[in-house]
ZADO-1210 file (C-alpha; in nm, 4 decimals, padded with zeros to 6 digits):
<atoms>
<atom x="00.8324" y="-01.3723" z="01.4271" code="UNK" pos="1"/>
<atom x="01.0205" y="-01.6285" z="01.2305" code="UNK" pos="2"/>
<atom x="00.9493" y="-01.9851" z="01.2953" code="UNK" pos="3"/>
<atom x="01.1966" y="-02.2819" z="01.3686" code="UNK" pos="4"/>
<atom x="01.0754" y="-02.4728" z="01.0768" code="UNK" pos="5"/>
<atom x="01.1218" y="-02.1823" z="00.8465" code="UNK" pos="6"/>
<atom x="01.4752" y="-02.1333" z="00.9767" code="UNK" pos="7"/>
<atom x="01.5473" y="-02.5111" z="00.9368" code="UNK" pos="8"/>
<atom x="01.3854" y="-02.5136" z="00.5636" code="UNK" pos="9"/>
<atom x="01.6430" y="-02.2337" z="00.4659" code="UNK" pos="10"/>
<atom x="01.9148" y="-02.4077" z="00.6398" code="UNK" pos="11"/>
<atom x="01.8444" y="-02.7485" z="00.4589" code="UNK" pos="12"/>
<atom x="01.8124" y="-02.5497" z="00.1195" code="UNK" pos="13"/>
<atom x="02.1591" y="-02.4070" z="00.1923" code="UNK" pos="14"/>
<atom x="02.3200" y="-02.7608" z="00.3131" code="UNK" pos="15"/>
<atom x="02.1587" y="-02.9410" z="-00.0259" code="UNK" pos="16"/>
<atom x="02.3344" y="-02.6683" z="-00.2142" code="UNK" pos="17"/>
<atom x="02.6644" y="-02.6901" z="-00.0585" code="UNK" pos="18"/>
<atom x="02.6721" y="-03.0726" z="-00.0645" code="UNK" pos="19"/>
<atom x="02.5782" y="-03.0937" z="-00.4477" code="UNK" pos="20"/>
<atom x="02.8566" y="-02.8516" z="-00.5180" code="UNK" pos="21"/>
<atom x="03.0999" y="-03.0494" z="-00.2921" code="UNK" pos="22"/>
<atom x="02.9961" y="-03.3801" z="-00.4616" code="UNK" pos="23"/>
<atom x="03.0687" y="-03.2526" z="-00.8181" code="UNK" pos="24"/>
<atom x="03.4194" y="-03.1091" z="-00.6879" code="UNK" pos="25"/>
<atom x="03.5581" y="-03.3819" z="-00.4475" code="UNK" pos="26"/>
<atom x="03.6443" y="-03.7365" z="-00.4947" code="UNK" pos="27"/>
<atom x="03.3833" y="-03.9917" z="-00.3510" code="UNK" pos="28"/>
<atom x="03.5978" y="-04.0647" z="-00.0182" code="UNK" pos="29"/>
<atom x="03.6427" y="-03.6882" z="00.0601" code="UNK" pos="30"/>
<atom x="03.2885" y="-03.6127" z="-00.0152" code="UNK" pos="31"/>
<atom x="03.1703" y="-03.8700" z="00.2260" code="UNK" pos="32"/>
<atom x="03.3953" y="-03.7145" z="00.4997" code="UNK" pos="33"/>
<atom x="03.2904" y="-03.3610" z="00.3906" code="UNK" pos="34"/>
<atom x="02.9293" y="-03.4615" z="00.4232" code="UNK" pos="35"/>
<atom x="02.9518" y="-03.6089" z="00.7420" code="UNK" pos="36"/>
<atom x="03.1082" y="-03.3181" z="00.8784" code="UNK" pos="37"/>
<atom x="02.8751" y="-03.0540" z="00.7300" code="UNK" pos="38"/>
<atom x="02.5583" y="-03.2838" z="00.8755" code="UNK" pos="39"/>
<atom x="02.7324" y="-03.3267" z="01.2119" code="UNK" pos="40"/>
<atom x="02.7977" y="-02.9331" z="01.2292" code="UNK" pos="41"/>
<atom x="02.4597" y="-02.8141" z="01.0834" code="UNK" pos="42"/>
<atom x="02.2391" y="-03.0830" z="01.1230" code="UNK" pos="43"/>
<atom x="02.0130" y="-03.2539" z="01.3988" code="UNK" pos="44"/>
<atom x="02.2969" y="-03.2958" z="01.6190" code="UNK" pos="45"/>
<atom x="02.4705" y="-02.9533" z="01.5674" code="UNK" pos="46"/>
<atom x="02.3304" y="-02.6285" z="01.4503" code="UNK" pos="47"/>
<atom x="01.9514" y="-02.7276" z="01.4424" code="UNK" pos="48"/>
<atom x="01.9609" y="-02.8351" z="01.8031" code="UNK" pos="49"/>
<atom x="02.1328" y="-02.5293" z="01.8975" code="UNK" pos="50"/>
<atom x="01.8476" y="-02.3409" z="01.7267" code="UNK" pos="51"/>
<atom x="01.6062" y="-02.5354" z="01.8642" code="UNK" pos="52"/>
<atom x="01.7213" y="-02.4978" z="02.2344" code="UNK" pos="53"/>
<atom x="01.7412" y="-02.0938" z="02.1668" code="UNK" pos="54"/>
<atom x="01.3864" y="-02.1065" z="02.0411" code="UNK" pos="55"/>
<atom x="01.2879" y="-02.2822" z="02.3472" code="UNK" pos="56"/>
<atom x="01.4563" y="-02.0475" z="02.5858" code="UNK" pos="57"/>
<atom x="01.3101" y="-01.7656" z="02.3905" code="UNK" pos="58"/>
<atom x="00.9691" y="-01.8907" z="02.4095" code="UNK" pos="59"/>
<atom x="00.9871" y="-01.9602" z="02.7934" code="UNK" pos="60"/>
<atom x="01.0233" y="-02.3289" z="02.7917" code="UNK" pos="61"/>
<atom x="00.7944" y="-02.4211" z="02.5130" code="UNK" pos="62"/>
<atom x="00.9318" y="-02.6502" z="02.2440" code="UNK" pos="63"/>
<atom x="00.7787" y="-02.6163" z="01.8780" code="UNK" pos="64"/>
<atom x="00.5115" y="-02.8804" z="01.9445" code="UNK" pos="65"/>
<atom x="00.3592" y="-02.6716" z="02.2293" code="UNK" pos="66"/>
<atom x="00.5077" y="-02.8831" z="02.4973" code="UNK" pos="67"/>
<atom x="00.6561" y="-02.7460" z="02.8181" code="UNK" pos="68"/>
<atom x="01.0462" y="-02.8146" z="02.8371" code="UNK" pos="69"/>
<atom x="01.2034" y="-02.8538" z="03.1735" code="UNK" pos="70"/>
<atom x="01.5440" y="-02.7237" z="03.1883" code="UNK" pos="71"/>
<atom x="01.8180" y="-02.9221" z="03.3533" code="UNK" pos="72"/>
<atom x="01.9477" y="-02.8200" z="03.6922" code="UNK" pos="73"/>
<atom x="02.3158" y="-02.8714" z="03.5659" code="UNK" pos="74"/>
<atom x="02.4008" y="-02.8200" z="03.2160" code="UNK" pos="75"/>
<atom x="02.5451" y="-03.1167" z="03.0663" code="UNK" pos="76"/>
<atom x="02.8818" y="-03.0294" z="02.9270" code="UNK" pos="77"/>
</atoms>
């Protein structure tokens, strides 16, 4: 089974590559905006959190540190 750490390492490698290309191709102000968007969508507050939540659900409520994660009664939307 693939670990969350392995997935995040691959994701970070790809994010870094995309950011290097964007930095070379975009003016600085556009690059900063693009970097913010990319990290919001694919970083800790975006895809990384979604992946961790899926892994916790798959593992029956145990997070990657082995702690039990209590689920919320009402989802926060």
